[in-house]
N, C-alpha and C positions, 0 to 999 in steps of 0.2 A: 598676419593674414594678408596684408597687401602684397607681400613678396610671393606667398604661396599662390595667391589668385593671379598675379601677373605672370608668374612662371607657368601656371596652368593654361592661360589663355594662349600663350605663344607655343605650347607643347603640341606634339603630334599624337597625343592619346586619342583613343576612340571617343566618340561623342558621349556615349553612356557613362564613360569613366569621368569625363569632364563634368557631366550633370551631377554625378554623385559627389564629386569634390566640392562643387558649388553649393550643394545642399549642406554639406558639413560647415562651410564657411558661413552660410546663412544661419544655421543653428547656433554658431559660435557668437552671434551677435548678442545673445542674452548674458554672456559672461562679461566680466569686468575687463575693459580695454582702456589703456591709457590714452590721453588726449592726442599724443603724436600719432598713435596707430590709427585712431579714428579719422584724423585729418588726412593721413595718407590713403586711407580707404576711400574717403570722400573724393580725393583728387583722382584716384584710380577709376572710380565709378564715373566721374565726369569725363575722363578720357574715353572710357568704353562707350559711354552713350553718345558723345559728341563726335568721336573720331573713330568709332568702331568700324571695322571693315565688313562686317556682316551683321545680320539680325541677331545671331547667337550672342555676339559680344554685347550689343546693346541690351538684349534681354537679361544677361547676367548683370550688367551695370545697374539696371532698374531694380532687380531683385535684391542685390546687396545694399543699394542706397536705401531702399524702403526698410529693410530689416534693421540696419544700423541707426537710421534716423529715428526709428520708433523707440529704441532703447537707449540711445545716446543723443537726446534732443539738444542739449546744451552745446555739445561739440558741433552738431549740424547747424545751429543758429550762427555759430561762430564762423563756419565755413561759408554758408550761403548769405553773405553779407551784402551790404549796399554797394560796395566797391566791386564786388564779384559781378553782381547783376549789371551795373553799369558797363563793366568791361565786356560782358557778353553781348549786350545790345548795342554797344557803340563800336566795339573792336572786333567782335567775334571770338573764336577759340581756335588757336592754332591756324590751321589752313581753312577752317570753316568760317565762311563769311558771316557777317553780323545779320545779313538778311536770310540766312539759311533757315529753313523750316524747323530743323532739329533744335535750334536755339529757343524758339517759342515753346516747343513741346517739352523741352527740358525745364524751363522756367515754370511751365504749367504744372508739371509733376512735382516740383519742389514746393510750390505754393500749397498743394494739397497736404504735403508732409508738415508744412510750417504753419498751418492755419490756426492752431491752438497755442502758438507761441506769442509772447508779447512783441517780439521784434517784427512780426508780420505787418504791423501798422506802419512801420517806417518803410518796409518794402512796398506797401500799397502807395504811399506818397511818391515814391521814386517812380513806380510804374505809371502813375497818372500822367507824369510829365513825359515819360518815354513813349508811351503809346500814342500821344498826341503828335510827337515828333515823327514817329514811324508813319502815321497816317498822312502827315503832310508831305512825305517823301513819295507818296503815290505807290504803295506796294502792289505787287501782282496779286491776282485773285487768290492764289494758293496761300500766300503768306497772310493776306487779309482774312481769309477764312479761318486760318489757325488762330490768328489774334482774336477774331470774333468769338470763336469757341472758348478761348481762355477768359475773355471779358464776360461772357455769358455766365461762366461758372463763378467768376469773382467780380461782381458789379462794383466792388469797392475800388477796383483799379481804374474805373471810368472817371475822367476829369468831371469836376463839378462846376456849378455856376457858369460864369462867362466862358471859362475854358471848356465846360460841357457843351455849350452852344457852338463854340468853335470846333470842337471835335466832331460834332454831328455834321456840321457844314463841310468839313474836310472829308469826312467819311463819305458823304453824298458825292462830292466831287471825285473822290477816288473811285467810286463805283462808275462814275461817268467815263473814267479812263479804262474800264475793264473791256477788253477786246478778246474775242476767241478766234484763234486761227485753227482750231482742231477740225478735222473732217470725219473722224471716226465717231461711231454712236457712243462708245464708252467714254471717250474723251469729252463729247458734248454733255453727257450726263454729269460727269465730274465737275464740268465748268458751271452748269446750272446749280449743282449742289453747293458749290463754293459761293456763288452769288446769293443763294437762299440763306446761307449761314450769316452772311454779312448784313442782309436786309433784316433778318430776325434779330440781330443785335440792335439795329436801330429801332425796331419795333419795341424791344424791351426798354430801351432809353426813353422813347417817347412816352411810354406808359408810366415809367418811374418819375420822369421829369417832363411834364406836359409843356413847359415853357420853351422847350427845345424843338417842338414840332413845327411851329410856324416859320422860324428862321430856316429850318431844313427844307421846307417847301419853297421858301424864296430862293434858296440855293438851287433847287431842282429847276425852277422856271429860269433862273439866270443861265443855267447850263443849256437847257433845251432852246432857249430864245437867242443864244449866242449866234452872231452873224460872222464870226471868224471863220474864214474858209479853210484854215489850217487845222481846225479842230472839229471833229464829228463825235458827239457824245455816244456812249454805248447805249443800246437798247436794254441793257441790264438795269437801267434806272426804272424800267417797268416793274421790277420786283418790289418797289417801294409802294406802288400804288395800292395794293391790296391791304396795306397797313394804315392807310389814310382813312379817318372816319368819314363815312358817307355823308353824314349831317353837315360837314364842312363844305360840301360842294357849292351851295348857294352863295355862301360868303365869299369863298376864294374866287369863284368865276365872276362874280359881281365886281370884285376888286380888279381882276385882270382886265375885263372888257371895258371898264370905265376909267382906268388909270391913263391920264393923258401922257405919262412919261413912257408908256409902253408903245413903241413905234409899230407901224403896220408890218414892216419887214421882220421885226422880232416876233410879233404875234403869229405870222405866217410860218416862220421857222418852228416855233414852239408847237403849233398845231400839227405841222407835218411830222415832226419827231414823235409827238403823242400817238399819232396814227401808225407810226413805224413800230410802236410798242405792242401793237396787235400780234406781232411775230413772236413775242416772248411767250414760252410754252406755259408757264405756271402762274402767270400774272391773272389776278381776278379784278373785276370792275374797271378794266382799262376802257372797255366800250362805254361804261357809264360816264366816265370823265370826258371822253372824247365827245360824246353827244351832248353832254352839258356845256361844253365849250362852244360847240356848233350853235347850240340854241342861244347861248349868251351873246355870241357875235351877231346872230340874226336879230336878237332883240334890240340891239343898239345900232342895227342897219349897217353893219360893216360887211356889205355884200361882196365887195371886191376880194376880200380875203377868203370868203366862203367859195366864191367861183374859182379863184386860182388854186386853192387847196384841193377842191373837189376834182377838177380837171387833172391836177398833178398826181394825185394819190389814189384816184378810184380804181385804177388797174392793179396797183399793189394790194389794195384791200381785197379786190376780187381774187387775186392769186392766193390769199391766205385761206380761201375756201377749199383749197386742196388738201389742207393739213387738218385732220380731224381734231387735234387737241386745241386748236384756236379757231375752229370753224364757226362756232356759234357766236362768239363775240364779233368775229369779222362780218358775219351775216347781219347782225344788229346794226353795225355802223354803215355797211353798204346800203341797207334798206333805208336808213335815215338820209344818207347822201343822195340817193337816187330820188326818193319821194319828195325831198325838199328842192331838188334842182328841177323845177317844173317850167322854167322860162325857155328851156331849149332842150332838145334831145341829144345834145352833144355829149354829155356825161354818160348817158345810157349807151349811146352808140360806141363809145370807147371800149365797153366790155362785151358787146354783142358778138364779136368774132370768137370769144373764148367760152360762150355759154354751152354750146353743143358738146364740146369735149369734156367740160365738167359734168354735164348731165349724164353722158355716157359712162364716165368714170364712177359716178355715184351709183348708177344702176348695176355696175359689175363688181364693185369692191367687196360686197358681201358683209359689210359692217352692220351690226344691228341698228345703229342710229342713222345710217345713211338714208334709209327709206323715209323716216320722219323728216329729216333735214331736207330731202328732195321735195317733199310736199310744200314746205315753207318757201324754199327757193323758187319753186315753180309758181307759187302764188305771186311772188314779187315780180317775176319776169312777165307773167301774164298781165299783171297791173300796169307795168311800164310799157308794154306793147300796146295796151289799150289806151294809155295816156298819150303815147306818141304814135298814133296810127298813121297809115299812109306810106309805109315802107315795106311792102310785101316782098321785095327782093331780099331784104335783110332778114325778115322774120320767118320766111317759109321754112328754112332748115330747122330753126328753133321750134316752131310749132310741131314739126314732124318728130323732133326728139323728145319733147315734153308731153306729147299727146298721151292720154290715159285710155284704158280699155273701157268701152261703154256698151251698154246693153239696151236694145230697143225695148221700151215698155210693152209695146204691143206683142212682141215675141215672147216676152216673159208671161204676159197674161194669157197668151194662147197655150203655153205649156202648163200653166197652173189653174186654168178655168175649171170651176166645179162643173161636173157633167150635167147638172139640172139647170144651169145658167143659160137662158135663151138669148142669143145675140140680138142687139138692137132694142132691148127692153130694159126697164129700170131694175137694178139688182141692189142688193144690200151689201154695202162694203164691210159691215161687221161680220156678216155671214161669210163673205169671201175671205176675210182675214182669219177667221177661226178655221176654215177649211184649209187655207195655206199653211197655217202653223201646224195643224194636225197632220197634213200630208208630209211636211218636212220632218216632223217628229217620227212618224212611222217609217219614213224611208231611212232615217239614220238608225233606227232600231233594226231594220231589216239588214242593213249593211253590217251592223255589229254582229247580228246573229250569224250572218254568212261567214264573216271572218272567224267567229268563234267556232263555228262548225268545221272550218278547214283546219284550224290549229288544235282543236280539242282531240286529245288522244285517249281519254278515259273510256268512252263507250266501246262496245264490242265492234268487231269488224263488220258484223251484219247490220249494225245500226240499231240493235236492240238494247234494252236496258233492264236492270233488275229492280225489283221492289225490295222492301226492307227485309223480307224473308228469304231473299236470294232467288226467287222465282223469276225467270226471264219473261218479260212482257214484250211482245212484238208489236210496237206501235210505229209503224213507218211514218216518216215525216213529222213525228211529234217529239217534243223534248221530254226528257225523264222528269216525272214530278219530284219536287223537292220534299224531303221528309219534314222539314221545318218551315214555318211561315217565313215569307221574305222579310228581310230586315230593311230598315230605313236606308234609302240610297244615299251614297256620298256624292260629293260634287263631281268626282271623276266618273261615277257611274251614270250620272244624269246626262240626258241628251242636251244638245245646244239649246233647243227650245225650252226644256225644263229649266235650264240654268239661267236663261235670259228672261223668260216670261212666266215660268211656273211658280205659283204660290199655293198655299193650302188654307182652307177655310173649315173651321170647326163649327158644326151645328149641334146645339144641345136643346133638348126638349125635357122640361121638367113637369111631371104630372102634378096638378094642383091638389089631387086627392091623396096620393101616397107619397108625394115628393120623390119618387124615383126619377132617375135621370137616364136619358138615352143620348148618346153622342155619336156623331159621325164626322169622319175627317175626309174631305174630298178635295182634289186639286182643282185649280182653276188657271186660266191664262188671261181672262178679263172678268171684270165686275160689271154686271148690267144694272144700272142705276135707274130706278123708276121715280117718278115725280110724286110728291106727296099729295093726296086728295085735298082739294081746297076746303071742303066742308063734309060733315057727316051725311048730309042729305043729298050729296052729289051722287048722280047715277054712276055706278061702277064702271070702270073702263079697264081694259086690259092693255098694258104697255107691251109693245112688241116691236120688232124690227120691220122695216119697210116691206120685206117680201114674206113675212110670216103669215100664214093663214089664220082664220079665226080659231081662237082658243088653242093657239100653238105658241109655245115659248121655249126656246132652246135651253136646256138645262146643263149643257156642257160648260157654261159659265153662269156663275150664280147671279141671281137678280131677285127683286121683290115685285110682285104683282098683286093686285086686288082681285081674288077669284070669288070670294063670297058675295052675297047680296048686299052686305053692309061693308063700308070701308073698315080698314084695319084700325082698332082702337089703340092710341098711343098708351104706353104703359103707365105714364104718370096721370092719365085721365081715367084709367080703369078703376072700378070700384072693387074692394075686396069681396071675394066670393066665398060664402060660408060652406062648411063641409056638410056631410050627411048628419042630420039630427044635431048638428052643432057640436058633435063630439070631438072632431079633429079639424083644426084650421086647414083649409085647403092650401093657402100660402101663408106661411108664418108672418107675423107682423114685422119681424126683422128682415125677412126676404123682401116683403112688399116695400118696406122703407128704403132698403138698399137699392132696389130696382128703380124706384121713383127718383132717388137722389142721384144715382150713378148715370142714368140715361136720360138727362134732360134734353129737350129739343131746343133749338135756338130760333130766334126770329130771323126771317129771311133777310139777306143783306139788301139794303136800300141802294138803288142805283137808278140814275136818270129820273129821280123824283118819284119812282114807284117801288113796289115790292117785288123783288125777284129773288128766286132761289140761287144758291151758290153751289159749287161742287161739294163743299163740306156739308151743306144742308142734305144733299142727295146721299152722300156716304153715311151721315148720321141716320137718315131714314132707313138706309139699307141695314145698318148694324143694330139699330135699336131693337129691344125685345118686342115680341109680338104675342098677343093673347090669342090662343086658338080656342074659339068658343062657338056656341050655337051650331050652325051647320058646318062649321069647320073644326069641330072637336077632334081631339087626338085619341086614337085607340091605345089604351094602356094594357099591356099584356099582364101586368101584375094585378091590375084591378078587373081585367078581362071584360072591359066595357069602354065606351067612349067617354072621355073626361076632358074637361078644360085643362089647358096647359099653357106654359110659357115657353115660347121658342126664342132662342138667342143665337146669334152668329158672331164669330170672332175670327179675325185673320191671325193665323198662328205661324205662317211662314211667308215672309215678304219676298216678292219677286224683284229681280233687278230692274225690270221695266213694268211699271203698273199700267195696264190698259183699262180705261173706264169708258163704257159705252152708255150713252144717255138714251133711254128708251123713249124716244120722242114720237113714235108711231103707235097709235092706240086704236082700239076697236070699241066703238060705242054699241053696247049690247041693246040699248033702247031703240036707236035709229038704224042699227045694223049697218053702219058705215065706218070707214077708216078715216082718221083725221091725224094731223100733225100737231104736236104740242109746240107752239111757237114761243114758249116762255124764254126770256132772256136769262141765261144762267152765267153768274159771275165766275170767271175762271182765275184762280190764284196762280201766280208764278210758282210759289213754293207750297208744298202740301206736307203736312206731318200726319202720318197714318199710324194709328195705335196698333201694335202687334203684341198678341198675348202669347208669350213663350213661357209657358208653365209646364214643369215636369209632369205634374199630376194629369193635366189636361191632355198632354201629348201621349202619356202612357195609356190612359183610358181610351183615347181615340184610336190609337193604333191597335189595341187589343180588342176593342169592341165595335169596330167599324168595319164596313164593307165598302172600301173606297173604289170608286169607278176609275177606269183608265183615263189618263190625261188627254185632254183635248178631244174627248169623245163627243161627236155630234149625235145627240140622241134623237130617237124617233118620236113622233107625236104621242105615243103611248107612255112616254116617260114624263109627260107633263102633268101628272097627277100632283095632288098636294104633297109636298115633301114631307110633311109631318106624318102622314099615314104610312110612309115607307119606314120611318125610323122606329126601332123597337127599343123598349126600356131595357135597362141592364139587369133588372131583377133583383138589385141589392138595395135593402132598406136603408135610406139615408136619414139620420137624425137631424133634428132641427139645428143643433150646433154645427153639424157638417154642412148644412145648407148655407148658413150664415158665413162659415169659412169659405166655402166655394164662391159665394158672391164677392166676398172681400178679396179673394185671390184674383177673381176675374177683373175687378176694378183696379187693384193695385199692381197686377202683374203686367200691365200694358207698357210697352216700351215705344218711344216715339222714334219713327223712322222718317227721315226727311226725303222727299221727292221733288224734283225740279221739272217743270213742264218742258217737254222737248218737241212735241208736235201736236196738231190739232186737225182732224178731218171735219170739214164743214159740209153741210147738206144745204143746197139752195133749192127751194121749191116748197110747194104747199101741201103735197101729199106723198104717199109712198110709191105711187105709180109713175111719177115723173119728177124730174129734178136734175140737179147737176152737182158732182162732187168736186171740191178743190181742198187744198190743205195748206196749213202753215207749218213751217219747219224751222227749228232753231239751230244755229251753228254752235254745237256744243264745245268747240275749241275757242270760242270768242273770249277775248280778254275783257270784254265789257259786260259779263254777266253779273247779275246782282247777287248779293249775299243774302242768306237768311237773316231774319231780324236780329237774332242773338249776335251775329257777327257784324251786321250793319251798325248796331248800337256801339259795339266796340270801336268800329272804324269811323264813327261819326257820319255815316251815310243816311240817306233817307230810306225809311223802311218801305218795303214792297208789300203789296197786298199778299199776305201770306197766311196759310193755314197752321193752326197750332193744335196740339194735343191738350185738351183741358184736363183739369184735375179730376174730372169725372170719367175720364177714359174715352171721351168722344172727340170728334174733329171739329174745329171751328176756324174761322178766318178773321183776321184782323187787318186793318189798313189805316196807316197814319193819315193819308189823304187819298182822295179818289185818284189823283194823278200820280201817286207815288209808285211809278212803275219803273221797269228797268230802263226804259228810254229816258225817263226824267233824270234818273241818276246819271245816265250816260251823257246827257246834255251838259252836265257840270264837270265833265272831264276836261281838264285844262289842256291836255295834249291832243284832244280830238276836236272839240269845239262844235261837235254836231252829234246827233243821236247815234247810238251804236247801231251798226248794221249787222246784228247777229240773228235776225229773223228774216225768213224768206217766204214768199207767197208762190206756191206752185199751182198754177191754173192751166191745165193741159199743157201746151208747149211753151207757155209764157212763165218765166221765172223773174220775179222782181224783188227788190229789197223792201222790207216793211219793218214795223216795230211791234213790240208786245202791246202797246196801247191800241194798235189797230186790231189786234186779235181780240182784245177785251171789248172794243166798241163796235165790232162789225155787225152784231145783231141790232144794236140801237140804230145804226144808220140803215141797215137792210133787214127788215123784220123777218123776212123768209129765209135768211142765211143764218143758220144756227149750227152751233158746235154739236158734233154727233159722237166722235170717238176721240178721246184724249190720251195721250202717251206721256206718262211721267217716268223719269229716270231717277233711280235711287242716287242720292247725293251723299258723298263722303265729305263731312264738314271739316275734317282734318286736312284735306288737301286744299280747301279754300278755293279760291278762283284759279283754275289752272289754265294753261294753254296760251297761245298768242296769235294775233292776226296782223295782217298788213293794213295799215291805215291809208286813208286818202284815195280809195277807189272811186273812180267817177262813173256814174251811171250812164251818161250819154257819151256816145262816140264823138270824136272831134272831126271837123270837116277836113278833107284832104286839101292841102295847099301845095302850090308849086315850090320847087326848091328855091328859086330866087326870092320869092316872098317869104319863105321860111327863113332864109338867111337875113333878110332885112328886118323881120320881126325880132330875130334873136339879137341882132346888133342894137336895135332900138331898146330892147329890154335891158341889155347890159348898160346902155347909157342912162336909162332911167334909174336903174338901181344905183349907179354911181351918183346921179343927182340926188337921190334920197340920202345916200351916205354923206354927201357933202353938206346937205342941209342939216342932217343930224349933228354933224361935227360942229357946224356953225352954232347950232343951239347949245351944244355941250360947252363950247368956249365961253358963250355968254353966261352960262351957269356953272363956271369952273368952281365956284366956292362951294357948290354942293356936291361935287363929284368926290368919290372915294378912291383912295390909292391902296395899293397892295403893301400895306404896312401893318404891324401887329396891332396898333392902337388906332387905325384909321377906319374901322368898320362902322357901318351905320346900321341901326336896328330896322330901318324901314326896308321895303322890298322894291328897289327901283326896277325900271323896265329891263335892265340887263340881267336880271336874275333868272334862275331856272325854275321859277315858280309858275303860277298860272299864266303869266304873260310871256313866258319863254317862247322861243320859236321852234320851228321844225315840225316834222311829222305831218299830221293833217291840218294844222293851222298855226299861223304865227311865224312860219319859217320865211326864208327869202323867196317864197313863191307867191306872196300876197302883193302882187303888183296890179293895181287897178288899171293901169294904162294899156295893158297888153291887148292885143287884137284877139287872142284866143286864150 
């Protein structure tokens, strides 16, 4: 067979003929072949694979080798012997050098065929020695990658124990010698792929043998801290960073920054080379390690290193922003370096000349992430220009490049002013909001209809349409009526206002006499929340908006008012009403029991030593069942008479933004005057709203309701009792169905979490005069609070948060009165100050504030009360998202002359050096307590050099905390 195959390879037969003959040779492997023939075939396949002139010969060699090794394994073991492998790895094969890639590939393939043979154990022991020798010779990336692939498949070939530690260290050093001279994209991709294979091998070894990790990291630091001018380590070492556990940051950085054996020159080189790693395209967490080291050095007051490295490398870090694949990590490091370098504008002014070109590139590159990145970058630059003001000649072109489109509020208001608003008089912001949303909604519908009319080709040319019988109906300007009732809108069919603010409210009225139910489904964009009457003897009042006339209440948004002469009776306080002649119970005992149990009211939240309602109290009052009795009886069509009834409301579709309007302006029917309700309302940061999504209620509501159009501002005639408009379904409901319906209503509620985003305040004593201002929250802030369920998991202080109780209502709970977002932010070790994620908008003045200020404003200023609240639906799976730039200063700095600025900068640097010298003196005196970068030299305590709460950088604790500075 070997002679036939050898003759075939050298013949001039067509390729298909050669393939056919090779197939016959492979099939003949099953037949009995003597030992000499097998050895000859194995020798021939080795020559074809290792010395083959083309890919066809190597392919033939592998096919024949695999076939005969499977059926003649003993002969193959004898051929692929210890001496043969040593010869290949040490001497090569023929003219093939021992470092040729084909040698490693051939051994890799033979190991797959030999894996089940006993002799493979001896082969593994030989390879453990040889791979260590190969790595010590510093192979090229291609050979090292092939070796890594083989060792990843056969971990038995990796050296063990001390040899394993040495192998990892030498492999790390080998990566340090990887240099790429390629300029083509495909070559660069291949180089990155090769480095990734080697780093993956190290990751596998570290996982299998954890004791090898720390010596490997020691070798990494020894390489990057080398001061040898003839050796520059490759940035390919960055590929190892993503495989180092992040929980080791504190221990390792603590050892590095407090080890007296590490000289400043070595630490400077190491930090500079770590910053160079930001250029590696696939490395993760490089910025985390760089910032950790910067903070560690600042904590031990090694400011000279930080200043030198910042000035040396900040332009290189800035240049990394041009490359999208490494842009985000580079911005993180750049932000930390700039915000920490506060004793002088020197570092910032080094990158100032390059800002405009980068901004212009980001605006025009068309990448999807560039816009979001530009926002972050712009915030950083504005912060730095604010920090180092007084250089208009340098900043003028930057301000021109990063300016954003702005709209004057007055122009916007003039375009959107309701026609009945009189200039110069007090108007209702809630009414204006409803009009604005309604107008935007109608304009979008008009635009859609216009576009549909232009593209619709179904109607006839004359604009007429036909009915179901084919009769043409000429209705100019009108759409053709649909033969079927409109279906529920999908998200794509909804307008922007419907998607953002639109919800649905289900109103059910149950007759106490016949138990028939009438349901109505109506859309809403805001909920009008009335205040609960203080006592039954209280004179009835009508809650309304500031500009609403007497007995007028807009029903375009749902709210509760007291229209009868008697206040509304809470369900749990209502007495059972007997039926006619006692034959039939008006409300079954089960129904009455369920209603009382499922709709409890709650004691108002105590605040400032008094009793004050909370937003959950108002929502509970809005959603709790209402008894329609006496003068407010419900007309039941089935009974054909006025009957007592129970009215319930449920939110069945949750909006993206929940708008709550507090009806603070009431009309006193006895004295015929308007007054403002000045009650202080506790405002929770998070709110959990019960949403009743039940198929039964949805189906009955859609089929038996007459829903009004969304955002409709109704006329005064629509202010009748809502119950008198609702009609019963006409279907007899048995007592069992009643109980099932109530149980479904209670158990079908789902909790949807909302987070407070803004509050509109009204300052004044009446509806005829006053002033509006608002609080707004930065929704991209990184210091947002988590809901209690997540806070408990994270170990944070709970915020004042509303919960969905087991009875289907809303309540609020608070760990402490001061457990606000600000209090949580105060404990942030990286910030050291309250989170500035709330803003106060008061005419042209915009200032930072806190959530605690939002909660306490009415306590401090009784006539300033919350009027309209905006809550945004929160996706808890995303957790706390987004990021902000820390360290923003509120007050501008005074302008200084250049000579004085230079003198201050010089004095700042000298003072930092003095602090560093004092710190080193103290460290030498306490040398016995210092820890070194050794495997067994770690300390369990958290010294000042750690990256924990005492770490430097960012908004506090960096090398910007210099008390002697003039500014």
